[in-house]
C-alpha positions in Angstrom: 13.2 20.9 28.0 11.2 18.3 25.9 7.5 18.7 25.3 5.3 15.7 25.1 2.1 15.9 23.0 -0.7 13.9 24.6 -3.6 12.8 22.4 -6.8 11.6 24.1 -10.2 10.3 23.0 -13.2 10.3 25.2 -15.1 6.9 25.4 -18.2 6.8 27.4 -17.1 9.8 29.5 -13.6 8.4 30.1 -10.5 10.0 28.6 -8.2 7.5 26.9 -4.6 8.4 25.9 -3.8 7.2 22.4 -0.4 5.9 21.3 -0.5 7.5 17.9 -2.0 10.5 16.3 -5.2 9.7 14.4 -5.7 11.3 11.0 -8.5 13.8 11.0 -10.4 12.7 7.9 -11.2 9.2 9.0 -13.7 8.7 11.7 -12.5 7.2 15.0 -14.4 4.1 16.0 -15.0 3.6 19.7 -17.2 1.6 22.1 -17.6 0.3 25.7 -17.8 -3.5 25.8 -18.3 -4.6 29.4 -15.4 -3.1 31.4 -13.3 -2.5 28.3 -13.1 0.7 26.3 -12.2 0.1 22.6 -10.8 2.8 20.3 -9.8 2.2 16.6 -8.4 4.8 14.3 -6.2 5.3 11.2 -2.7 6.8 11.2 -0.7 8.3 8.4 2.0 5.8 7.3 5.1 7.6 6.0 7.7 5.1 7.2 7.7 2.7 4.2 11.0 2.6 2.3 10.5 0.3 -0.7 7.5 1.1 -3.0 7.9 -2.2 -4.9 7.8 -4.2 -1.7 4.8 -2.3 -0.5 2.9 -3.0 -3.7 3.8 -6.7 -3.7 3.7 -9.3 -6.6 1.2 -9.5 -9.4 1.3 -5.8 -10.0 4.1 -5.3 -12.6 6.9 -2.7 -12.4 7.3 0.8 -13.6 10.5 2.1 -15.2 10.8 5.9 -15.1 12.6 7.9 -17.8 13.4 10.6 -15.4 16.9 11.9 -15.7 17.9 10.6 -12.3 16.3 7.2 -12.8 18.4 4.1 -12.8 15.6 2.2 -14.8 16.0 4.1 -18.1 17.9 1.4 -20.0 15.5 -1.4 -18.9 12.6 0.8 -19.9 14.1 1.5 -23.3 14.8 -2.1 -23.9 11.2 -3.0 -23.2 10.1 -0.4 -25.7 12.6 -1.7 -28.2 14.1 1.8 -28.5 17.4 3.5 -28.3 18.1 6.3 -25.8 17.3 8.8 -28.6 13.8 7.3 -28.9 14.5 5.6 -32.2 13.9 2.0 -33.2 16.7 -0.2 -31.8 17.7 -1.9 -35.0 20.8 -3.4 -33.4 18.6 -5.3 -31.0 16.6 -6.8 -34.0 19.9 -7.8 -35.6 21.2 -9.4 -32.4 18.1 -11.5 -31.9 17.1 -12.3 -35.5 20.2 -11.8 -37.7 19.7 -15.0 -39.8 16.2 -14.0 -40.8 17.5 -10.4 -41.4 20.2 -11.7 -43.8 17.7 -13.7 -45.9 15.3 -10.7 -46.1 18.2 -8.4 -46.9 19.4 -10.5 -49.8 15.9 -10.6 -51.3 15.5 -6.8 -50.8 18.7 -6.0 -52.6 17.8 -8.2 -55.5 14.3 -6.6 -55.7 15.4 -3.0 -55.3 18.6 -2.9 -57.4 17.7 -5.5 -60.0 20.0 -8.4 -61.0 21.8 -6.7 -63.9 22.7 -3.5 -62.0 23.6 -5.6 -58.9 26.0 -7.8 -60.9 27.7 -4.7 -62.4 28.0 -3.0 -59.0 29.5 -6.0 -57.2 31.9 -6.6 -60.1 33.1 -3.0 -59.8 34.0 -3.8 -56.2 36.4 -6.6 -57.4 33.9 -9.4 -56.8 33.9 -12.3 -59.2 30.2 -11.9 -60.0 28.7 -13.2 -63.2 25.1 -14.1 -62.4 22.3 -13.8 -59.8 23.4 -17.0 -58.0 26.9 -15.6 -57.4 25.5 -12.2 -56.4 23.3 -13.9 -53.8 26.3 -15.8 -52.5 28.3 -12.6 -52.1 25.5 -10.7 -50.5 24.9 -13.4 -48.0 28.6 -13.7 -47.1 29.0 -9.9 -46.8 25.9 -9.6 -44.6 27.1 -12.4 -42.3 30.7 -11.0 -42.2 32.0 -14.2 -43.7 33.5 -12.7 -46.9 37.2 -12.7 -47.6 36.7 -9.5 -49.6 36.0 -6.0 -48.5 32.4 -6.1 -47.4 29.9 -4.4 -49.6 26.8 -3.8 -47.5 23.9 -1.7 -48.8 23.4 0.0 -45.5 20.1 1.8 -46.4 18.5 -1.4 -47.6 19.7 -3.3 -44.5 18.3 -0.6 -42.2 15.0 -0.7 -44.1 14.8 -4.4 -43.6 15.5 -4.2 -39.9 13.0 -1.4 -39.5 10.3 -3.5 -41.2 11.2 -6.4 -38.9 11.0 -4.2 -35.8 7.4 -3.4 -36.7 6.4 -7.1 -36.9 5.4 -8.8 -33.6 7.5 -11.9 -34.2 10.7 -9.8 -34.6 10.0 -6.9 -32.3 13.0 -6.8 -29.9 11.1 -5.2 -26.9 8.4 -6.5 -24.6 5.1 -7.0 -26.3 3.1 -6.3 -23.1 4.9 -3.0 -22.3 2.7 0.1 -21.8 4.0 3.6 -22.3 3.2 6.0 -19.4 2.5 9.7 -18.9 3.2 11.7 -15.8 1.5 14.9 -14.6 3.8 16.6 -12.1 2.7 19.8 -10.3 3.4 19.7 -6.6 2.9 15.9 -6.8 2.9 13.2 -9.3 0.0 11.5 -11.1 0.9 8.7 -13.5 -1.4 7.4 -16.2 -1.3 5.5 -19.5 0.2 7.7 -22.1 -2.4 10.0 -23.6 -4.8 9.5 -20.7 -5.1 11.2 -17.3 -4.4 14.9 -16.8 -3.1 16.5 -20.0 -1.2 19.8 -19.5 1.1 21.3 -22.1 3.5 22.3 -19.4 3.2 19.7 -16.7 2.5 16.5 -18.5 5.0 14.2 -20.2 3.5 11.4 -22.3 6.8 9.6 -22.6 7.7 9.6 -18.9 8.2 5.8 -18.4 6.9 2.4 -19.0 5.0 -0.4 -17.2 6.1 -4.0 -17.6 4.2 -7.0 -16.2 6.0 -9.2 -13.7 6.3 -13.0 -14.1 3.0 -13.6 -12.3 1.1 -11.1 -14.5 2.8 -12.6 -17.6 1.3 -16.0 -16.8 -2.1 -14.3 -16.3 -1.8 -12.5 -19.7 -1.0 -15.9 -21.3 -4.1 -17.3 -19.6 -6.2 -14.4 -20.7 -5.0 -14.7 -24.3 -5.7 -18.5 -24.2 -9.3 -17.7 -23.2 -9.7 -15.4 -26.2 -9.3 -12.1 -24.4 -7.5 -9.3 -26.1 -4.0 -9.4 -24.7 -3.2 -5.7 -25.3 -6.4 -4.6 -23.6 -5.7 -6.8 -20.6 -2.2 -5.5 -20.3 -3.6 -1.9 -20.2 -6.1 -3.0 -17.6 -3.4 -4.4 -15.3 -1.2 -1.3 -15.9 -4.1 0.9 -14.9 -4.6 -1.1 -11.7 -0.9 -0.7 -11.0 -1.0 3.0 -11.5 -4.0 3.5 -9.2 -2.1 1.9 -6.4 1.2 3.6 -7.3 -0.4 7.0 -7.3 -1.8 6.5 -3.9 1.6 5.6 -2.5 3.6 8.4 -4.1 1.0 10.9 -2.9 1.0 9.7 0.7 -2.4 7.9 0.6 -1.0 5.1 2.8 -2.2 4.4 6.4 -1.8 2.3 9.5 -4.7 0.8 11.4 -4.6 0.9 15.2 -7.0 -0.6 17.7 -6.4 0.0 21.5 -8.3 -1.1 24.5 -8.4 0.3 27.9 -9.8 -0.5 31.3 -12.8 1.4 32.8 -10.4 4.1 34.2 -8.8 4.8 30.8 -5.5 2.9 31.4 -4.3 1.2 28.2 -4.3 -2.6 28.4 -3.0 -3.5 24.9 -3.2 -2.7 21.2 -2.9 -4.0 17.7 -1.3 -2.1 14.8 -0.8 -2.9 11.2 0.8 -0.6 8.5 0.8 -0.3 4.8 -2.9 0.0 3.9 -3.0 1.7 0.5 -5.9 4.1 -0.2 -8.3 5.7 2.3 -11.3 3.5 1.4 -9.2 0.3 1.9 -7.9 1.6 5.2 -11.3 2.6 6.5 -12.8 -0.8 5.6 -9.9 -2.7 7.1 -10.1 -0.6 10.3 -13.7 -1.6 10.9 -13.7 -5.2 9.6 -10.3 -6.4 10.6 -9.6 -4.5 13.9 -12.6 -2.7 15.5 -15.3 -5.3 15.0 -13.2 -8.4 15.8 -11.9 -6.7 19.0 -15.4 -5.8 20.1 -16.7 -9.2 19.3 -13.9 -10.9 21.3 -14.7 -8.9 24.4 -18.4 -9.5 23.9 -17.7 -13.3 23.7 -15.7 -13.1 26.9 -18.6 -11.4 28.7 -20.9 -14.3 27.5 -18.5 -16.9 28.8 -18.3 -15.2 32.2 -22.1 -15.3 32.6 
């Protein structure tokens, strides 16, 4: 045998049966307007499926580094790092190899000195007699264009690529990326890395990254053009994203319902809208977008009938 739970709310001495179960921590709004009984209340919304869709555009996107996440590679690419957390020098080479070759040649000349370099290359069966020839062979070897066995000074090349990685013009990641921290203890609270709840056991300061979407990227370009600090603006937008995201992952999402009944408590109709993020937002919307307009509509109908 099935049991049916009936939830009612008394309005001006009349019991009205509600369609949904109101949450206890948001006040129910109710009134009699002429021969109509109006009840507005908030409901827990736990039916959304896509967090990105619920958040909408102009918020950016988070890529988690959780072991089960499918976003790890995208997040690492934005940081310009490898999966081991090291600088992704291969990415620098792939994007800026011509500049890297030029800097590498100069670095080898500077570090080894021309005389020792000429001797070293000659020992490797290169026909090297002076600096110009040495430069030619270094350039060809670095580009992979040499007909000889390549002689690459790997440590020097890595040093050059590492220096380039640190320079904004050669950084292979996303310049607007923000590293995130996650405190997880019964629930999740995300923050900018180094901020938020810091616990030696339950906080990871390398839990993921935030990256702006195309709309926020345009906004950051506009902010920068106005003289605003781009990095500070990116952190601001990331913080706004996290405030909303934390509400969603911790169940702070609601539906707003307004129902109206006849003088005997029989429901006439209702309006419902879901996906209000944050209790304050839901309460304000319940009053201004549902309760007050419904009451005003019935009040206007009474005036017209006079």
